[in-house]
C-alpha positions in Angstrom: 0.0 0.0 0.0 1.3 3.4 -1.0 2.1 5.9 1.9 1.4 8.9 -0.3 -2.2 10.0 -0.7 -3.8 10.3 -4.1 -3.3 13.9 -5.4 -1.4 15.2 -2.3 -1.9 18.9 -2.9 -5.6 18.5 -3.6 -5.9 16.4 -0.5 -4.0 19.1 1.5 -6.4 21.8 0.1 -9.4 19.8 1.4 -7.8 19.2 4.8 -7.0 22.9 5.2 -10.5 24.0 4.3 -12.5 21.4 6.1 -10.5 20.5 9.2 -8.6 22.1 12.1 -5.5 20.0 11.6 -2.2 21.7 12.1 0.1 22.5 9.2 2.6 19.8 10.4 0.0 17.1 10.5 -1.3 17.9 7.0 2.2 18.2 5.7 3.2 14.8 7.2 0.2 13.1 5.7 0.4 14.6 2.3 4.2 14.4 2.2 4.6 18.2 1.7 6.6 20.8 3.4 4.8 22.7 6.2 5.5 26.0 4.4 3.6 24.6 1.4 0.6 23.9 3.6 0.9 27.3 5.1 1.0 28.9 1.7 -2.2 27.0 0.8 -3.9 28.2 3.9 -2.8 31.8 3.2 -4.2 31.5 -0.4 -0.7 32.0 -1.9 -0.5 28.5 -3.5 -2.8 25.9 -5.1 -5.5 28.6 -5.7 -6.8 26.7 -8.8 -6.7 23.3 -7.3 -10.0 21.8 -6.2 -9.8 20.0 -2.8 -10.1 16.2 -2.8 -11.9 14.5 0.1 -9.6 11.7 1.4 -12.6 10.2 3.3 -14.6 9.6 0.1 -11.6 8.1 -1.6 -11.0 5.7 1.3 -7.7 7.2 2.3 -8.8 8.5 5.7 -11.6 7.9 8.1 -13.6 10.4 10.1 -12.4 8.9 13.3 -8.8 9.3 12.3 -9.3 13.0 11.5 -11.2 13.6 14.8 -8.4 11.9 16.7 -5.8 14.0 15.1 -7.7 17.2 15.7 -7.8 16.5 19.4 -4.1 15.8 19.6 -1.8 18.1 17.7 1.1 15.7 18.0 -0.8 12.8 16.5 0.1 11.9 12.9 -2.5 10.7 10.5 -2.3 7.2 9.2 -3.5 6.0 5.8 -6.6 3.8 6.0 -6.3 0.2 5.1 -7.9 -0.5 1.7 -10.5 -3.2 1.6 -10.1 -3.9 -2.0 -7.1 -6.0 -3.1 -6.3 -5.8 -6.7 -4.5 -8.9 -7.8 -1.4 -8.4 -9.8 -2.0 -9.7 -13.3 0.8 -11.8 -14.7 1.7 -11.1 -18.3 1.1 -14.0 -20.6 2.6 -14.3 -24.0 5.1 -12.0 -25.6 5.6 -8.5 -24.4 3.5 -5.8 -26.0 5.5 -3.4 -28.1 4.2 0.1 -29.0 3.8 0.6 -32.8 6.4 3.4 -32.7 9.0 0.9 -31.4 8.2 -2.1 -33.5 10.6 -1.1 -36.3 13.5 -1.3 -33.7 12.8 -4.9 -32.8 14.9 -6.6 -35.5 17.9 -4.4 -34.4 17.4 -5.4 -30.8 17.0 -9.1 -31.7 20.3 -9.0 -33.6 22.0 -7.3 -30.6 20.7 -10.1 -28.3 21.8 -12.8 -30.6 25.4 -11.4 -30.8 25.9 -10.3 -27.3 23.9 -13.0 -25.4 24.0 -16.2 -27.5 23.1 -18.1 -24.3 19.5 -16.7 -24.4 16.9 -19.0 -25.7 14.3 -17.9 -28.3 11.6 -17.8 -25.6 13.6 -15.4 -23.6 14.2 -13.1 -26.5 10.5 -13.3 -27.3 9.7 -12.2 -23.8 12.1 -9.3 -23.8 11.3 -7.6 -27.1 7.8 -9.0 -27.9 8.7 -10.8 -31.1 8.0 -14.3 -32.7 10.2 -17.3 -33.3 10.1 -17.1 -37.1 11.4 -13.5 -36.9 14.3 -14.6 -34.6 15.1 -17.5 -37.0 15.1 -15.2 -40.0 17.5 -12.7 -38.4 19.7 -15.5 -37.1 19.9 -17.1 -40.6 20.2 -13.7 -42.3 17.1 -14.4 -44.3 15.2 -11.4 -42.9 13.9 -9.1 -45.6 15.9 -6.1 -44.2 18.9 -8.1 -43.0 21.5 -6.0 -44.9 20.3 -2.8 -43.1 20.0 -4.1 -39.6 22.2 -2.6 -36.9 22.7 -4.2 -33.5 21.0 -2.0 -30.9 20.7 -2.5 -27.1 17.0 -3.2 -26.4 17.2 -1.3 -23.1 18.4 1.8 -24.9 15.6 1.4 -27.4 13.0 1.2 -24.6 11.8 -2.3 -25.6 12.7 -3.8 -22.2 14.1 -2.7 -18.8 17.7 -3.5 -17.6 16.2 -5.5 -14.8 14.3 -7.8 -17.2 17.4 -8.2 -19.4 19.7 -9.0 -16.4 17.1 -11.5 -15.1 16.9 -13.4 -18.4 20.7 -13.4 -18.8 21.2 -14.7 -15.3 18.5 -17.3 -15.7 20.1 -18.5 -19.0 23.6 -18.6 -17.4 22.3 -20.9 -14.6 20.7 -23.3 -17.0 23.7 -23.4 -19.4 25.7 -26.7 -19.3 29.1 -26.5 -17.5 32.1 -25.9 -19.8 34.6 -28.7 -20.3 38.0 -28.3 -18.8 40.4 -27.0 -21.4 37.7 -25.9 -23.8 38.8 -22.3 -23.7 42.4 -23.2 -24.8 45.7 -22.8 -23.1 46.2 -20.1 -20.5 49.2 -18.3 -19.1 51.1 -19.8 -16.2 50.9 -18.1 -12.8 53.5 -15.5 -12.0 54.9 -17.6 -9.2 55.7 -20.4 -11.6 57.3 -18.3 -14.3 59.6 -16.4 -11.8 60.7 -19.5 -9.9 64.4 -20.4 -9.8 63.9 -23.5 -11.9 62.1 -21.5 -14.5 64.9 -19.0 -14.7 67.5 -21.7 -14.9 65.5 -23.3 -17.8 65.3 -20.0 -19.6 69.0 -19.5 -19.2 69.7 -22.9 -20.5 67.5 -22.4 -23.6 69.1 -19.0 -24.2 72.6 -20.5 -23.9 71.8 -23.3 -26.2 70.4 -20.9 -28.8 73.6 -18.8 -28.7 76.2 -21.7 -28.6 76.7 -24.2 -31.4 75.0 -27.6 -30.8 78.1 -29.6 -31.1 80.0 -27.9 -28.3 79.7 -28.9 -24.7 77.8 -26.7 -22.3 79.8 -24.5 -20.0 78.3 -24.6 -16.5 79.9 -21.3 -15.4 78.4 -19.6 -18.4 74.9 -21.0 -17.6 75.0 -19.8 -14.0 76.3 -16.4 -15.2 73.4 -16.2 -17.5 71.1 -17.1 -14.6 72.6 -14.4 -12.4 71.9 -11.8 -15.1 68.3 -12.8 -15.4 67.8 -12.6 -11.6 69.2 -9.0 -11.5 72.1 -7.5 -9.6 73.1 -9.1 -6.4 74.1 -7.1 -3.3 77.8 -7.2 -2.7 77.3 -8.1 1.0 75.2 -11.1 0.1 77.9 -12.1 -2.5 80.6 -12.0 0.1 78.5 -14.0 2.6 
């Protein structure tokens, strides 16, 4: 239930004209500033606004108003509505205004390229399209395929960012797990590439590349190469 009355200023006008409530009480109920209510009472504001009776609209009760008039510190509370309007769940594809329908193919192409994990049903829910249209854009058999430009459906106003994130997250959860190694080779961690063994191997490979294959390896040269890769060594450490 909303905590803001219907037409707050019109409600404030009626309360000012028909009750002895204080400015703070009316301002608190109508979510206005007390100075706004004072301006209404002084005739400096809302002169053309017709008062709205909150009792007839079911937002206040007579008992609540009388109780507040007797106690200036009491704050009015919104009356509980007796009518519960059920939230209608949308069935079928989302309705798209006529002015936005020409943008749907661009949005479908954007979704197919940027979120291939989305199923056709999810795309239909997001932009209000049909499966044949999705198939034609995916297979580039759409009548206007050469002129299509991928466009974010959120920027086009075809769906909200919340709806898009929900569908993407839902598709990611239902996607099968990727096989190990399917993404190809990856770089080794820094700890492994900078280890002493790795540096020694690198020095050995470099030395082999520089020296002829038929000559024997010089151990001193290899360790000298290793020392150059590790950087300058402090003289005190060298002496120790």
